[in-house]
Structure formats: C-alpha cells, structure tokens
TORPADO-283387 format. One record per residue (C-alpha): residue in three letters; z, y, x. Coordinates in steps of 0.001 Angstrom, whole numbers, padded with zeros to 6 digits, always signed. Last residue first. Layout:
N
alaZYX ...
//
This chain:
694
ser+073803+035176-064309 arg+076057+032733-066138 ala+077431+031123-062982 gly+078416+034534-061693 asp+082034+033801-060778 gly+083448+035022-064093 thr+085983+032179-064186 ser+084996+031190-067746 ile+081705+029541-066846 ala+082889+027265-064058 leu+085909+026324-066160 thr+083668+025017-068960 ala+082480+022224-066649 asp+085969+020701-066691 gly+084904+017539-068575 his+082235+016743-066030 leu+078568+017614-066311 arg+076077+015161-064805 ala+072602+016631-064224 trp+069320+014751-064135 val+065770+015686-063112 val+063258+012963-063999 lys+059870+012834-062285 gly+056146+012487-062852 pro+053414+009841-062857 gly+055850+007031-063690 ser+059333+008343-062999 pro+060291+009634-059564 arg+063978+010570-059178 trp+066068+013719-059364 gly+069542+014989-058619 trp+072445+016857-060160 asp+076200+017238-060016 ala+077132+019857-062551 leu+078124+023419-063414 arg+077795+025460-060252 asp+074784+023553-058969 val+073036+023998-062341 ile+073273+027745-061804 his+071798+027432-058305 met+069084+025213-059837 gly+067990+028042-062114 tyr+068001+030842-059534 gly+064237+031064-059004 gly+063721+034104-061190 val+062518+037536-060096 arg+062921+038069-056361 ala+063517+041546-054960 pro+067291+041132-054662 his+066886+037876-052690 ala+068748+034595-053156 asp+067161+031684-051365 leu+065119+029441-053626 his+066326+025929-054376 thr+063829+023169-055040 pro+062859+020831-057874 pro+060993+017670-056850 met+057186+017304-057072 pro+056027+014455-059344 asn+054928+016822-062149 gly+054659+015018-065500 asp+058042+015957-066980 glu+061403+014269-067625 val+064668+016097-068362 glu+067957+014184-068140 val+071407+015490-069158 arg+074643+013545-068564 val+077834+014426-070414 gly+081473+014138-069419 asp+084066+011772-067999 val+083170+008340-069343 thr+079585+009284-070139 glu+077814+010739-073177 his+074057+010784-072705 val+071577+013612-073423 arg+067852+012986-072987 val+065000+015511-072924 glu+061423+014282-072727 leu+058737+016778-071855 ser+055007+016814-072628 gly+052467+017275-069871 trp+052948+019607-066965 gly+055726+020730-064667 his+056566+024001-062891 val+057144+026491-065706 val+057944+024113-068581 ala+059960+021700-066416 asn+061912+024562-064848 ala+062687+025972-068303 val+063806+022507-069470 leu+066237+022169-066564 glu+067598+025716-066943 ser+068050+025562-070716 val+069648+022098-070595 val+072134+023341-067977 leu+073035+026424-070010 glu+073443+024573-073290 ile+075579+021908-071598 ala+077840+024602-070133 ala+078321+026170-073567 thr+079029+022781-075184 glu+081804+021822-072738 ser+084367+020949-075439 arg+082585+017866-076766 gly+083309+016788-080334 trp+080304+014467-080523 glu+078845+016549-083351 arg+079339+019616-081153 cys+077492+017808-078369 thr+074526+017046-080634 gln+074294+020633-081926 ala+074394+022006-078385 ala+071667+019615-077215 leu+069394+020382-080165 val+069830+024155-079851 arg+069154+024138-076101 ala+066119+021883-076496 his+064600+024207-079124 arg+065265+027307-077057 val+063542+025866-074009 ser+060811+024220-076130 glu+059663+027673-077266 val+058229+028269-073799 ala+055842+025330-074075 ser+055464+021921-072470 pro+055738+020094-075793 leu+058969+018299-076738 arg+060082+014652-077043 trp+063773+014351-077883 arg+066383+011738-076928 gln+070009+011357-078024 ser+072838+009316-076550 arg+076227+007860-077371 gly+077522+005436-074759 arg+080984+006945-074644 arg+084177+007359-076573 glu+086496+005512-074179 gln+088926+008373-073779 glu+089811+007982-077448 gly+091306+004553-076911 ser+090592+002050-074185 arg+090011+002083-070452 thr+088019-000121-068086 pro+084837+000011-070119 val+082405-002944-070101 arg+079163-001692-068594 ile+075739-002306-070128 val+072592-001479-068122 val+069175-001964-069773 val+065963-001477-067781 ala+062272-001334-068702 ile+059605-000639-066078 asp+055837-000663-066530 asp+053796-001897-063582 glu+052713-000662-060155 pro+055777+001490-059543 pro+055643+004241-056887 asp+058431+003652-054336 asp+061804+004645-055823 phe+063361+001167-055845 ser+066766+002085-054382 arg+066805+005374-056268 leu+066157+003505-059514 leu+069009+001070-058925 leu+071523+003779-058016 glu+070480+005827-061029 gly+071035+002859-063333 val+074543+002257-061980 gly+075382+005932-062464 ala+074087+005767-066025 ala+076307+002744-066713 asp+079416+004739-065893 pro+082028+005569-063271 ala+080569+003327-060572 asp+083479+001423-059066 gly+081437-000726-056739 ile+077676-000451-057378 glu+076993-002161-054036 ala+076424-005700-055380 phe+073568-004362-057484 val+071822-003110-054356 glu+071996-006488-052631 arg+071017-008364-055795 leu+068005-006061-056236 arg+066897-006561-052613 val+066931-010334-052993 leu+065065-010066-056291 gly+062447-007805-054721 asp+061848-010315-051946 gln+061365-013014-054574 val+059016-010814-056608 pro+056713-010213-053664 arg+056712-006834-051880 ala+053459-005277-050605 arg+051791-005457-054003 arg+055013-004243-055614 glu+057652-006023-057736 ile+061227-004773-058208 leu+061398-002531-061278 gly+058052-003652-062726 asp+059529-007150-063059 thr+061396-006227-066241 tyr+065136-005555-066437 leu+068495-006663-067842 leu+071721-005735-066027 leu+075244-006507-067288 val+078205-004729-065643 asp+081859-005819-065390 gly+084483-003056-065208 pro+086614-004521-068016 gly+085753-008172-068697 val+082799-010507-068972 glu+082934-014098-070216 arg+080156-016663-069900 ala+077647-018301-072195 ala+074376-020240-072245 thr+072253-020819-075334 glu+069493-023394-075625 arg+066117-023193-077329 asn+065206-025669-080028 ala+062016-027484-079196 his+058311-026680-079156 gly+058591-023378-077226 phe+055230-021835-076342 gly+055390-018889-078724 ile+057591-016844-076402 leu+057264-018003-072812 thr+059127-021124-071735 gly+062879-021579-071405 ala+065943-020780-069310 ala+069303-021615-070882 gly+071204-020781-067685 asp+069864-018393-065075 leu+072117-015427-065790 asp+072327-014671-062082 thr+075746-013700-060712 val+076643-010726-058519 thr+080158-010569-057040 gly+082043-007356-056237 gly+084589-007829-059024 ser+082012-008716-061654 tyr+078345-007735-061596 val+076175-009679-064015 leu+072426-010143-063568 gly+069633-010917-066041 pro+067147-013677-065396 leu+063452-012859-064867 his+061610-013880-068031 gly+059940-017091-069185 ala+061961-017108-072400 gly+065639-016678-071559 thr+068859-017275-073453 tyr+072168-015428-073544 glu+075778-015395-074663 leu+078302-012938-073208 leu+081778-013249-074713 trp+083632-009985-074193 ala+087171-009320-072943 gly+090089-007711-074738 glu+091971-011006-075195 ala+091004-011337-078867 thr+087334-011509-077928 pro+084539-008963-078347 thr+081004-010378-078801 leu+078137-009500-076460 thr+074716-010944-077283 thr+071806-011535-074921 tyr+068035-012001-075135 val+065762-012350-072110 met+062077-011872-072769 ser+058573-013086-072020 ala+055322-012546-073867 ala+051846-014084-073922 arg+049355-012088-075963 arg+047391-013564-078860 ile+049924-012925-081622 arg+048918-015515-084215 met+051510-014363-086774 ala+052369-018013-087551 glu+052928-018809-083888 val+054992-015642-083492 ile+057161-016674-086460 ser+057836-020134-085045 asp+058755-018860-081598 val+060910-016054-083017 arg+062940-018665-084916 thr+063650-020509-081677 leu+064430-017153-080083 val+067165-016450-082651 thr+068615-019965-082485 gly+068995-019731-078703 pro+070600-016292-078989 asp+073315-017413-081503 val+074121-014486-083759 leu+071672-015012-086601 glu+071008-012646-089501 asn+071130-009226-087813 ala+069369-010584-084735 leu+066578-012006-086904 ala+065464-008590-088211 arg+065724-006946-084807 leu+063755-009791-083197 val+060906-009558-085675 ser+060651-005790-085288 arg+060707-006022-081488 leu+058064-008731-081502 gln+055761-006693-083741 gly+056125-003588-081583 met+055385-005560-078405 ala+052263-007031-079973 ser+051081-003493-080801 ala+051840-002298-077277 ala+049845-005177-075820 glu+046952-004449-078206 val+047077-000754-077254 asp+046571-001580-073600 his+048433-002614-070498 gly+048639-006393-070670 val+051121-009270-070946 val+054062-008562-073258 asp+057358-007968-071444 gly+060855-008162-072859 val+064388-006795-072507 val+067031-007598-075103 ala+070545-006493-075990 ala+072625-007634-078988 val+076060-006184-079756 ala+078963-007746-081629 gly+081634-005606-083324 asp+081718-007812-086411 gly+078045-007018-087072 ile+074756-007082-085167 arg+074801-003748-083349 val+071514-003103-081533 val+070217-002575-077975 asp+066461-002796-077478 tyr+064018-003025-074591 trp+060257-002944-074024 asp+057444-003702-071596 gly+054057-004223-073302 gly+051951-001363-072062 val+050820+002201-072580 gln+050840+005176-070266 ala+047042+005170-069755 his+047306+002241-067324 glu+047486+003937-063929 ala+050545+005960-064955 asn+052697+002814-065234 pro+055117+003412-068062 ser+058794+004245-067451 tyr+061676+003046-069643 tyr+065394+003395-069058 thr+068522+002400-070934 trp+072227+003119-070402 val+075054+001599-072463 asp+078828+002003-072025 leu+080464-000316-074549 ala+083056+000043-077337 asp+081467+002830-079335 ile+077904+001446-079378 his+075612+004007-080989 asp+072453+002277-082157 leu+069464+002933-079967 glu+066459+004821-081288 pro+063936+002224-080253 leu+060800+002695-078172 met+057817+002163-080447 thr+057365+005900-080974 arg+057126+006391-077221 gln+054415+003775-076739 leu+052295+004992-079629 thr+052608+008606-078492 glu+051671+007645-074938 ala+048679+005623-076093 leu+047458+008338-078451 val+047931+011052-075816 his+046026+009012-073211 glu+043275+008112-075660 ala+042864+011798-076562 glu+042888+012725-072873 tyr+040232+010107-072132 leu+038085+011316-075035 leu+038420+014927-073889 thr+037444+014042-070323 his+034489+011955-071504 asp+033305+014874-073663 met+033607+017265-070741 ala+031520+014929-068559 leu+028913+014635-071332 gly+028736+018410-071689 val+028446+018852-067916 arg+025609+016344-067751 arg+023791+017905-070709 ala+024166+021433-069292 ala+022877+020297-065893 ile+019812+018740-067516 glu+019206+021909-069540 leu+019547+024174-066498 val+017227+021945-064447 ala+014599+022220-067185 gly+014917+025996-067187 ala+014640+026201-063398 asp+011414+024167-063404 pro+009054+027065-062623 tyr+011449+028498-060052 val+011991+032234-060517 pro+010849+034233-057516 arg+013347+036138-055380 val+014830+039640-055553 gly+015731+040002-059226 ser+017683+036771-059291 glu+018196+034942-062559 ala+021416+035106-064533 val+022946+031898-065850 ala+025129+031060-068850 val+026574+027665-069772 leu+028062+027313-073234 gly+030894+025337-074802 leu+031922+022031-076325 val+029147+021800-078908 arg+029617+018703-081054 gly+027898+015450-082005 arg+028897+013572-078886 gly+029179+016373-076374 leu+026660+019147-075872 leu+027235+022052-073507 pro+024883+024626-075043 ala+022312+026606-073009 leu+022242+030332-072288 val+019901+032493-070159 val+021232+035876-069098 glu+019422+039215-068833 arg+020073+042308-066745 thr+018765+040594-063590 ala+021121+039568-060799 glu+020779+041146-057331 pro+023865+043323-057852 val+026269+040368-058244 asp+029765+041914-058065 ala+029713+043443-061549 leu+028031+040278-062809 ala+031262+038663-064078 glu+032277+041697-066143 asn+028779+042099-067530 ala+028756+038414-068474 leu+032084+038646-070330 glu+031019+041736-072309 val+027594+040297-073102 leu+029140+037027-074297 gln+031590+038836-076559 ala+028821+040956-078049 ser+026705+037855-078590 trp+029564+036079-080363 ser+029978+039054-082664 gly+032932+041431-082435 pro+030775+044559-082445 val+027145+043770-083408 gln+025156+043985-080189 ala+023121+046800-078568 ala+020798+045621-075787 asp+021714+046128-072129 leu+022781+042548-071420 asp+019628+041148-073011 val+020371+037585-074177 arg+017937+034747-073578 ile+018072+031454-075449 arg+017774+027831-074388 glu+018048+025013-076907 met+019684+021608-076922 thr+020911+020819-080416 arg+024414+021086-081864 glu+023429+023987-084192 gly+026769+025782-084319 leu+027434+027287-080910 leu+023745+028177-080416 arg+023726+029926-083790 gly+026709+032021-082754 val+024923+032976-079522 pro+021760+033980-081392 asp+023562+035982-084117 thr+021638+035833-087399 glu+023181+032476-088281 asp+026572+033813-087193 ser+026843+035913-090344 ala+026779+032710-092396 thr+029862+031479-090594 ile+030277+029061-087702 gly+033699+027525-088293 arg+036601+028291-086002 arg+038084+025103-084682 pro+041461+024075-086045 arg+044073+024202-083280 ala+044648+021143-081085 arg+041943+022372-078716 arg+044185+025308-077839 glu+047107+023121-076739 pro+044845+020526-075117 gly+043225+022936-072660 leu+040478+025554-072997 gly+037785+023314-071551 ala+039185+020043-070240 leu+036252+019874-067800 gly+037676+022784-065863 asn+036777+026428-065121 ile+036503+028069-068537 pro+035611+031640-069555 gln+036578+032675-073114 leu+034715+033316-076370 val+036940+034154-079317 gly+038255+032017-082174 asp+038731+029398-079513 glu+035265+029301-077998 ala+034142+027945-074657 phe+032430+029564-071681 phe+030821+028556-068381 gly+029324+030801-065683 cys+026320+030932-063348 trp+025026+033713-061090 ala+022021+034570-058884 phe+020191+031423-059862 leu+018521+028379-058355 his+020153+026902-055248 thr+023424+028684-054519 ala+024107+029945-058040 met+023694+026444-059513 val+025905+024863-056862 arg+028648+027490-057287 ala+028570+027137-061073 val+028978+023371-060698 gly+032006+023880-058444 thr+033648+026311-060859 leu+032929+023812-063617 ala+034783+021088-061708 glu+037936+023134-061106 ser+040412+021302-063403 glu+038356+018108-063046 asp+039111+017955-059322 glu+035709+017550-057722 glu+034287+014100-056925 ser+032093+012875-059783 leu+031271+016192-061450 val+030779+017922-058101 glu+028468+015206-056791 ser+026392+015223-059974 val+025944+018994-059779 gly+024956+018790-056101 ala+022417+016054-056789 met+021030+018156-059631 thr+020605+021136-057312 glu+019133+019043-054506 leu+016557+017629-056916 ala+015556+021113-058096 ile+015450+022367-054496 arg+013183+019499-053463 ser+010836+019965-056389 his+010484+023700-055811 gln+010106+023230-052058 glu+007321+020723-052522 phe+005376+022681-055128 gly+005406+026079-053455 pro+001819+025929-052181 gln+000155+022579-052985 val+000441+020497-049845 ser-002754+020292-047789 glu-001456+023015-045477 ala+001439+020807-044427 ala-000809+018272-042829 gly-002820+020990-041112 gly+000175+022702-039534 ala+003580+021216-040232 gly+005546+017977-040515 thr+008428+016905-038265 ala+009283+020412-037086 ile+012196+020504-034647 val+015049+022974-035164 val+018036+022996-032795 phe+020808+024649-034791 arg+023683+026561-033206 thr+026891+027047-035225 gly+029387+029912-035287 gly+031693+032168-033288 arg+031812+030081-030144 ile+029331+027253-030445 ala+029303+024069-032540 gln+026018+022162-032491 pro+023869+021425-035526 thr+020614+019390-035440 phe+018075+020683-037988 glu+014996+018577-038752 ala+012037+020532-040091 val+009492+019955-042849 met+007239+023029-042774 ser+005686+024212-045994 phe+002723+026584-046320 arg+001811+030066-047474 his-001198+031847-045853 gly-000584+035553-045182 asp-002406+035670-041808 ala+000954+035799-039985 arg+001936+032578-041661 val+004248+032497-044707 leu+006913+029770-044773 pro+008808+027664-047337 leu+011028+025478-045088 thr+011547+021862-046203 ile+015007+021101-044860 thr+016161+017979-043013 phe+019601+017077-041706 pro+021180+016164-038367 glu+024861+015069-038442 glu+027534+017115-036648 gly+028880+019514-039213 gly+030323+022990-038649 ala+027603+024710-040617 arg+025962+022375-043145 glu+026702+024403-046275 his+026022+027642-044359 leu+022580+026329-043413 arg+021772+025506-047031 ala+022859+028982-048110 gln+020578+030540-045477 val+017622+028573-046809 val+018359+029772-050355 ser+018952+033363-049199 gly+015559+033382-047445 leu+013756+032252-050583 gly+012973+035614-052199 pro+009838+036245-050152 ser+008578+033164-048268 ile+010262+032847-044869 leu+008288+034194-041856 gly+008255+037886-042821 gly+011142+039146-040755 arg+011589+041329-037677 arg+013043+038355-035811 val+009810+036434-036403 glu+007822+039231-034766 glu+010113+039188-031705 leu+009723+035417-031322 thr+005939+035598-031642 tyr+004284+034880-034969 gly+001093+032955-035826 thr+003151+030256-037557 val+001541+027173-036016 arg+000754+028732-032622 glu+004107+030483-032290 phe+005948+027203-033027 ala+003720+025334-030572 pro+004495+027966-027927 asn+008237+027239-028157 val+010758+029315-030094 trp+014019+030889-028958 gln+017121+032725-030249 leu+016454+033068-033973 leu+019457+034812-035542 pro+021127+033638-038758 gly+023908+035697-040400 asp+026252+038348-039034 glu+029248+035962-039000 gly+027293+033417-036994 leu+024311+031090-037371 asp+022277+030588-034174 leu+018698+029263-034331 val+016795+027447-031570 ala+013162+026657-032303 val+010680+023801-031818 pro+007110+023351-033127 ala+005832+019860-032228 arg+002660+019845-030079 gly+004472+019537-026744 his+003858+021985-023902 leu+007064+023983-023704 leu+009461+021545-025395 val+008029+018509-023619 gln+007996+020300-020245 ala+011602+021421-020742 ala+012643+017862-021504 leu+010959+016667-018302 glu+012745+019338-016274 arg+016052+018418-017857 pro+015459+014771-016989 asp+014991+015689-013267 pro+012324+013389-011813 pro+013413+010274-009899 ser+013780+010515-006083 ser+011678+008443-003568 ser+008446+009698-005010 thr+005868+007065-005800 gly+003334+005853-003262 his-000092+007383-002592 asp+000559+008592+000941 pro+002331+005346+001686 asn-000901+003392+001290 met+000000+000000+000000 
//
C-alpha cells in the first residue's frame, strides 16, 4: 500500500463533521431561544435560508410565520418549555416571495439560563411541502390538538377546575377567550364539572318562559339541541334578559383580552335530555378564523356536557347511597345500666354504601342484645340485604332471648326471603344476674369472634361458631360466660383490622394487643377511640364497631350510655341548629354543663362548615364523668391551632375547646372525626371570666 494514499492516523473531529452537516446539508436547521421576552432566532443554516428565502436578520424582523398564527406557535413552545423530549410542530410559513407553505419541524428542547433553547430541524419542507394545500394541514393538526387537549383535561384535571383547564386549551389553540356559564335564576360563571354545586342544583330550576323564546340565549338554554349562536357585545339587550346577563359577564371577562372581537359564539352544554350550561368563545381580531373552529367548539361542548352529566349522576348516586346507608343505621335504644359506644365508617372507594351494620336493643327484663354483621358487597343491593336482616333480627330478638335460637330462625327466614348475598354476624345478649354481674350469651355465623376484656385478660368469644347466615341446616348453638363490673365486650367487622398489606390473622394479633391495653378506661367511648387510633391507616372496607362496658359504680352516677346523632348540611345555619339540638338534649338528660356543651358544639361545627366539605354528622354521648361530642366531616385534614394575633379575625375556635374539654381527632372514611370530652366541671371554665367565652 502506498503510504501517501493511506488514511489519516487521527480520526476526524466529530464536532467538525456535525458542523459540515449543518452547514452543507439539505435539511433546514435553526436554533431558537425562548426566554421571558419571547422567542428569538439565534442561528439558521444555508438550507433554511434557501427554503424560506430569508436571511437570519430578515427572519428576526418578522414575516416568516403566517399572519395571525405566531401566537399559536409561541403557545405551543411555552407548553413544551422545560421539557426534555423532542416534539413535532407543523409550522405555517410564508416565503420571501409571498408563497405560503408548511414546514414539518422537529424541536429538541435544552434548558439554558433564563429559558429554553430549541434545536429545530425540518423533516418535511420545500417541494414536498409546497404540494400540500395551503393552510389545510395546520388547520387539521391544530383542531386535533385542541380536542386532544380537551380530552386530556377532562380525564386528568381535578373536576373542580376542569372547565378552567378546557377554557385554557380552547383559548390557546383556537380562540382569544373561552368561558363557561350555568344558570340558577341568573347566569353565573362556573369552573368545575359540578356546575354551580349541589346546594344550588337542589333548588327548582327556573323555567324558560315565553319571553325567553325571543331571547337567543334564553332559547339556547331551553331547546336542548346543539346550536351555535352569535351575540353582539355592543348591541342593546333587554335589561335582565339572559342575553343581557351574558353580555355583562363576557364584557367583564374580556376586559383583559384586547385582541378579542366584540362578538361571542355560544353553544349549549348538553347532558342527557337537559342543558347544563353554556360555553362562550370570542374569536381573535388579529389572526384568521379556522374554518373548522365551529365544529371543534360543538364537539368540545358535547364532551364537556357529557362529563358534567356523568359528574352529576355520580354525585346523585353518592348522595343516594350515603343517605340509604345512614338511614339504615339504627337509632340505638338508651341502655341505662350499660355504657355503650358504637361506630360506623363506610369505605370511601365504594360510594359510601355497603353491608356492614350493628345494632344494640333492649329485649325485656333488663336484657340487652348487641349484634354486628357484614353482608358481602359494596352496593345498594348489599345495603338493602343488610336492612332486611337487621329488621328480621330486631323482630326475633324481642320474642326469643336465646342467641342460637334467634339465628336458627333467621336462617329459615333468609332462605324463604331468597336474599342472594352471603352474610355473617355475631349475636350476643347480656342479662343482669342477682349477683350484680351480667350473663353474656352469644353465637356466631361465619363472623370474626367478639372479644371480652376482664381484669387485664382478653378472651375470644369463639364458642358456638357456625356457618354463614342462610347456610345453617341445624339448630345453632349458644355459648355463655359471665362478665362483671369493668369488663368490656367488643364486636367488630373485619374492616377494622384487615388491610391489603396486613392479613386478618396479623390484624387479630394486633387487636388483642391493643385491647389488652385499655386498662381502666373511664368509658366505652375511650376504649373505642383507643382502638380507632391504633388502626388509623386508611380502611379498605366498611367498619362497624360496638363497645359495651359494664359500669363499676351504681346509682345515679351511672346514668350513661345515652346518645343522640344528627345529620346536617355543610351550611352556616347548621351551627345554630347543632347548638340548639345539643343544648336541648343535654337539658333533657339533666346535665349541668349545658352552656359549655353549646359552646364546644358551636366551635366544632363551625370549623367543619368552614374548613370541611360534604354533610356533617354531630354525635353527643353521655359518659361516666361528662359528655362527649363528635363532629364528622368530609375533609381528612386535621384541625389546627392558630397563634393569637390582634390583627387576625377568627381562628380561636380550638383554643376555646382547649379550655373546656379534652379533644382529639381521627380519620374516618374519606374524612375525619373531631371529638371533645367535657367533664362535669366544664362550667367552671366559663364562669371564671378567664376569656374562654371570647
């Protein structure tokens, strides 16, 4: 080999090769920086100048992007700024000779100080691009990108802000402005898929009157068909009409959008057989109107209307299920001789309805029956089966005392009723004896056994175990044992202890350990709180718990176990209503600390109304040494103290509760329960003039 014709001993510099490709290659290449002052083209290669007919300085002076479309391209770049993945944009361009064409370009972002740098490489331009019908490709692409953006917002955005997101997408790609409105006697802006909210939707809807037939916006609200109309924002409107309201709202929204035209286009948000609101858009006065913008508006309106309808149907189902579940929970009989605490929490993932249930009822001669059960499923059918079982059991409990006999009869009745859901339960009776103790009799039907705490020892009620309800073909057995003063009976469903990461057996071991630590708990409510705090990880199933404690004292001091429960809306008037109900109940109980109870109930309910959501449940329990108040709402965040400051308005509620009671909180289903335990001397904190009332 001739050494004069051999290869070089050192390889070529890769950067030099890359520079040669960029300088002499046929693909147009540019470098674009996007900072606070907008996009700035930093460099273009000769191929870019050859295809466009512009030099770098000429491009910087403007004219390359088709008129009116620069803001659309810039918006796309801002959406991708800060990312790392390459993306493609079809650029609508105008060559130096005035010829319009499309350039398909790949943008590769790189983070730089103060913004993002894009390396732009054309993947389709020149002659190939010239054969494309002018404007067609970018119009189609932008329309598809708009609908993809709307779909993404509706599927991923928080439903309370979904319409704000849709409006942002529409204004970015097609229009200068977009807004959504719903009517509640008057037209109002809306941001979420729930429209004006459940409280306003509960009111009767305003009918579309005869005068509305001549009003274009009123007609759009009443016709329930897809139609687009245009409303001139400068035209005179009948005062108070739907069109006048729309014009006023649109003018207010467009005050900060100078490029918008003085006309809005409206389309109805159609649900199933009803108009749920309106979408309004204003076109841009500085860029061309897309030929298919109207069709995109109608498609977006239909998708938003359907999403709103689904949200309303889900909320209606949720409210129905919750109402059904709550109404099926029993109003417990007052048990003078025993301290009784009950708890129920639905699993939020299952529409707040299920088959877990409990009941405590007097059955004559001082005896008390207590039951906890679980019907398989988390739907209305499970709740319905639960309600039937509870009714059957209540009726039989008042006729038959022996638990085994009661469940044997339940088996036969359930078989005749053809209840299709499997169910488990544990049924117990407590009968006072002459020696001051209680005879505890029980039987089980495929359910986790109850527990008894006595003198530091925990015992399983595992005698008389049987098959699931409806599957028993023989007489069920009854087991018995004696319980005395200070002993505690616990009945529960598996939702208390079972989690995906914790098998039932592990949960049982933990439950026995916690139950053995209750010591000298002053009341059944304290025992229940200890259990719930120990299993405070989010439940994956419904929870039902019954705690019954045999009192250690007798006489008037043992008046306890009485309780009341009220379901109230999350509204300001509920504060006064709850205060009146609690005070009236405590006066009927002969309590002396009524004023303190009123104040604590007011503060807890006010906090739930201001900071929580969903309906509220207020519970008042009489304990061995006072009264316990519980307020449940749908916000899982705990209450907090605010430091005192003379400039602050409000925020002192929990400081007041501090002065009057011991208090705490616990998770409950999707929300929380805040509880306060007032002792018999709570009135002293009010009468000392130490500021507890302020």
